[in-house]
C-alpha atoms as one frame of an Amber mdcrd trajectory, in Angstrom:
protein
  79.136 107.060 114.763  81.018 103.826 114.065  84.392 103.738 112.366  84.148
 103.545 108.593  85.264 100.681 106.402  86.808 102.133 103.259  85.812 100.180
 100.176  88.161 100.393  97.178  91.258 100.639  99.410  92.057  96.915  99.195
  92.011  97.110  95.395  94.333 100.132  95.493  96.635  98.331  97.931  96.944
  95.360  95.605  97.741  97.655  92.674 100.471  99.318  94.752 101.897  95.895
  95.602 101.902  94.915  91.912 104.067  97.956  91.151 106.599  96.814  93.757
 106.403  93.207  92.532 107.092  94.210  88.931 110.104  96.271  90.006 111.775
  93.231  91.557 111.325  90.974  88.541 114.368  90.586  86.256 114.504  93.084
  83.419 113.703  91.614  80.019 115.469  93.912  77.579 112.096  94.393  75.883
 111.287  98.116  75.947 107.545  97.540  76.094 107.701  95.171  79.077 110.440
  97.029  80.943 108.382 100.216  80.658 106.079  98.756  83.338 108.864  97.458
  85.611 110.113 100.783  86.961 107.293 102.096  89.160 107.914 100.077  92.315
 109.079 103.123  94.258 105.795 104.819  93.387 103.948 101.791  94.748 105.688
 102.374  98.070 104.769 106.062  97.830 101.106 105.135  97.540 101.384 102.824
 100.550 102.723 105.785 102.539  99.944 108.141 101.408  97.321 105.520 102.205
  98.920 104.876 105.599  98.917 108.619 106.303  95.176 108.648 105.648  94.255
 105.566 107.661  96.435 106.301 110.686  95.291 109.938 110.812  91.659 108.879
 110.485  91.994 106.252 113.244  93.654 108.714 115.612  91.252 111.575 114.895
  88.265 109.258 115.208  89.437 108.069 118.613  90.127 111.628 119.690  86.621
 112.701 118.683  84.897 109.728 120.301  86.969 109.381 123.498  88.233 112.988
 123.761  91.772 111.629 123.909  94.103 109.178 122.161  95.331 106.135 124.058
  98.909 105.754 122.839  99.226 102.467 124.697  96.286 100.894 122.850  97.242
 102.405 119.495 100.808 101.099 119.693  99.566  97.700 120.901  97.366  97.372
 117.809 100.226  98.384 115.531 102.567  95.922 117.235 100.100  93.072 116.738
  99.741  93.948 113.051 103.364  94.620 112.138 105.760  92.876 114.491 104.910
  89.135 114.200 105.530  88.834 110.453 108.286  91.459 110.554 110.333  89.472
 113.064 109.535  86.177 111.366 111.035  87.564 108.174 114.076  88.879 110.027
 114.600  85.403 111.477 114.322  83.962 107.967 116.834  86.471 106.579 119.420
  85.600 109.232 118.899  81.819 109.182 118.623  81.273 105.413 122.362  81.730
 104.616 123.228  78.940 107.077 120.609  76.659 105.520 121.873  77.398 102.002
 125.449  76.710 103.093 124.439  73.424 104.708 122.689  72.375 101.495 125.650
  73.610  99.429 123.370  75.901  97.453 124.669  79.138  95.888 123.538  82.571
  97.026 124.677  86.103  96.312 126.827  88.097  98.691 126.008  91.650  97.702
 125.461  94.674  99.898 126.435  95.073 103.528 126.437  92.270 106.073 123.218
  92.581 108.108 123.410  93.642 111.743 120.836  91.971 113.996 120.384  94.891
 116.387 119.860  97.275 113.483 117.247  94.978 111.976 115.231  94.225 115.109
 115.083  97.868 116.178 113.756  99.118 112.817 116.998 100.811 111.820 117.585
  99.158 108.450 116.796 102.338 106.533 119.387 104.336 108.484 122.023 101.644
 107.963 121.280 101.827 104.247 121.657 105.600 104.314 125.018 105.366 106.103
 126.435 102.636 103.836 124.771 103.834 100.618 123.895 100.246  99.753 121.425
  97.462 100.538 121.576  94.723 103.165 122.613  91.304 101.920 119.615  88.992
 101.921 115.886  88.969 101.208 113.542  90.313 102.436 115.725  92.794 104.359
 116.077  94.891 101.220 112.434  95.928 101.275 112.200  96.440 105.036 113.430
 100.033 104.888 109.862 101.096 104.085 108.492  99.207 107.103 111.047 101.007
 109.272 109.751 104.336 107.979 106.173 103.195 108.666 107.067 102.294 112.238
 108.805 105.633 112.794 105.753 107.397 111.362 103.383 105.613 113.760 105.363
 106.832 116.749 105.929 110.357 115.466 102.369 110.960 114.239 100.544 109.365
 117.170 102.503 111.332 119.771 101.953 114.625 117.954  98.224 114.076 117.377
  97.840 112.984 121.004  98.776 116.460 122.189  97.992 118.650 119.167  94.708
 120.515 118.909  92.606 119.454 115.915  92.606 123.078 114.743  96.391 122.877
 114.376  96.421 119.803 112.143  96.523 121.846 108.885  99.669 123.515 110.265
 101.177 120.084 110.954 100.376 118.939 107.421 101.888 122.051 105.847 105.003
 121.847 108.047 105.442 118.156 107.177 105.380 118.901 103.444 107.988 121.661
 103.846 110.217 119.500 106.078 110.171 116.668 103.522 111.204 118.948 100.646
 114.018 120.498 102.675 115.193 117.069 103.841 115.391 115.750 100.285 117.341
 118.811  99.151 119.844 118.375 101.991 120.212 114.626 101.431 120.674 115.131
  97.694 123.385 117.725  98.324 125.324 115.302 100.533 124.639 112.258  98.357
 122.483 110.539 100.980 119.568 108.285 100.004 116.069 109.621 100.728 114.872
 106.713 102.861 114.016 108.094 106.285 110.816 109.449 107.803 111.611 113.122
 107.299 112.288 112.763 103.567 108.946 110.931 103.230 106.879 112.990 105.639
 104.985 114.765 102.857 103.577 111.465 101.566 101.987 110.762 104.944 100.888
 114.397 105.234  99.101 114.306 101.874  97.321 111.186 103.096  96.324 113.052
 106.243  94.539 115.753 104.209  91.504 113.649 103.201  91.389 112.161 106.732
  91.219 115.650 108.247  88.534 116.696 105.744  86.506 113.560 106.506  86.630
 114.153 110.256  86.545 117.937 110.579  85.523 119.459 107.240  82.700 117.207
 106.102  81.039 120.090 104.261  83.918 119.978 101.750  82.837 116.479 100.738
  79.624 117.939  99.298  81.683 119.759  96.668  83.320 116.454  95.704  79.917
 114.806  95.357  79.028 117.328  92.638  81.808 115.969  90.431  80.375 113.297
  88.068  81.543 109.787  88.858  82.846 109.207  85.319  85.266 112.136  85.748
  86.586 110.521  88.927  87.250 107.282  87.049  88.977 109.218  84.278  91.130
 110.882  86.943  92.021 107.439  88.340  93.010 106.173  84.896  95.130 109.281
  84.234  96.796 108.856  87.642  97.671 105.239  86.832  99.124 106.353  83.488
 101.267 109.006  85.211 102.506 106.351  87.654 104.091 104.528  84.717 105.142
 107.607  82.735 107.143 109.410  85.439 109.793 106.678  86.016 110.331 106.425
  82.252 110.669 110.163  81.733 114.007 111.933  81.414 112.501 115.337  82.174
 114.567 116.961  84.923 111.430 118.685  86.197 110.034 115.342  87.356 113.017
 114.455  89.557 112.258 117.218  92.023 108.516 117.655  91.649 107.378 114.032
  91.218 106.942 113.459  95.002 104.604 116.453  95.170 102.745 115.495  91.980
 102.279 111.856  92.978 101.313 112.643  96.575  98.731 115.149  95.385  97.284
 112.704  92.849  97.060 109.929  95.442  95.519 112.271  97.998  92.835 113.340
  95.514  92.228 109.692  94.597  91.526 108.928  98.263  89.238 111.963  98.471
  87.311 110.680  95.463  86.592 107.415  97.323  84.845 109.286 100.162  81.242
 110.438 100.482  78.424 109.874  98.023  78.932 109.465  94.281  82.427 108.164
  95.057  84.952 106.016  93.245  84.037 102.458  94.118  85.757  99.133  93.506
  83.843  96.250  95.039  85.404  94.259  97.877  84.098  91.095  96.179  86.484
  91.392  93.210  89.489  89.045  93.294  92.111  91.805  93.385  90.224  93.566
  96.174  90.217  90.346  98.180  93.956  89.979  97.615  94.491  93.520  98.900
  93.793  92.119 102.364  97.096  90.231 102.173  99.367  92.997 100.895 101.577
  93.017 104.002 102.523  89.397 103.420 102.684  89.896  99.653 105.138  92.741
 100.170 107.450  90.763 102.453 107.342  87.372 100.730 107.591  88.311  97.070
 111.346  89.030  96.877 112.118  85.672  98.490 109.923  83.830  95.990 111.298
  85.694  92.974 114.932  85.073  93.955 114.249  81.397  94.673 112.550  80.865
  91.313 115.308  82.706  89.439 117.792  80.166  90.869 115.479  77.234  90.086
 114.972  78.395  86.498 118.719  78.894  86.069 119.399  75.423  87.481 116.862
  73.912  85.073 118.252  75.986  82.180 114.767  77.317  81.658 114.249  80.934
  80.680 110.801  82.400  80.239 110.065  85.762  81.868 106.291  85.374  81.634
 106.326  81.993  83.376 108.670  83.360  86.044 106.410  86.368  86.662 103.157
  84.380  86.797 104.503  81.525  88.937 106.231  83.973  91.319 103.008  85.936
  91.744 100.853  82.852  92.280 103.220  81.312  94.839 103.550  84.654  96.633
  99.760  84.965  96.812  99.387  81.413  98.080 102.019  81.788 100.801 100.655
  85.187 101.847  97.115  83.854 102.234  98.389  80.876 104.231 100.588  83.129
 106.365  97.702  85.457 107.121  95.246  82.791 108.216  97.667  80.440 109.982
 100.111  82.913 111.544  99.215  86.627 111.378  95.535  86.246 112.171  96.299
  84.668 115.541  97.877  87.947 116.626  95.254  90.122 114.948  92.564  88.455
 117.065  94.214  90.014 120.114  93.602  93.537 118.800  90.071  93.419 120.191
  91.535  93.851 123.671  93.037  97.212 122.699  90.054  99.175 121.383
């Protein structure tokens, strides 16, 4: 049995990126537009759930096929995917202030002064938790989520390497409980929820459909009974909830929204599996762009900030033009980055399968 390619995922990735992109655009003061600019954190949540699925599936697949997980090869593949662009962006973040100074161009000095060792060792999220603020400079401000991803890879791979497949449901349940307890503790002490343990349930909910796909295939037959149109309705309702929750003042949502969203995203992934599944073609433009979401995620804040300064310098103010031009330039740079830079490292992954 060869490893599956999951159609629809690239389209979902691009949607998740759009949520993050919209969050980082300037607010307009228009209630109808700003309604859609608040769900960026949920976009990151979906990335975590999707990562929990894919990483769990990859590890369980290898364990089933090879009877063991090669941590060396797994980490090598992750390094080749994540590190090149990650460190390129760190270099940019640390060099750009000197370039701006040399050109006598203005830039903001908000947040804490970045620390190189913290950045290169994936500790930005913990520095943010300790200082209760953001690092000064793009794209360091969005790298906290990549730090959590990296910590998850290590934590999850090591556990699944030694854990019996029969015990995985226990791991998933324990992860959900640990995340809820962590968030309660952090809230009590006024600490931001931006570490692995306060996000562990997102990854765990992603692991549920991966475990079902690998070890409980019979459960997929029950999903196939559900009419496809109901699955699309569920997807539409989920998207609506993604925008409603950040705009709601209901206290209930503050505590339960991680559980609600993780469950919805987990079910969405389940609905893309097996026969009679949710399906978004890989040939659609937004599916094709989903291939570049890593670059899109890291480049977009730089582009938005740069264009905000350019528009201000030109005394030009049009939110729609700013949004469209920022998105188009981000897409263009991300595609170029992938094919010219990232892909050269990705080619090396074939040596670690």
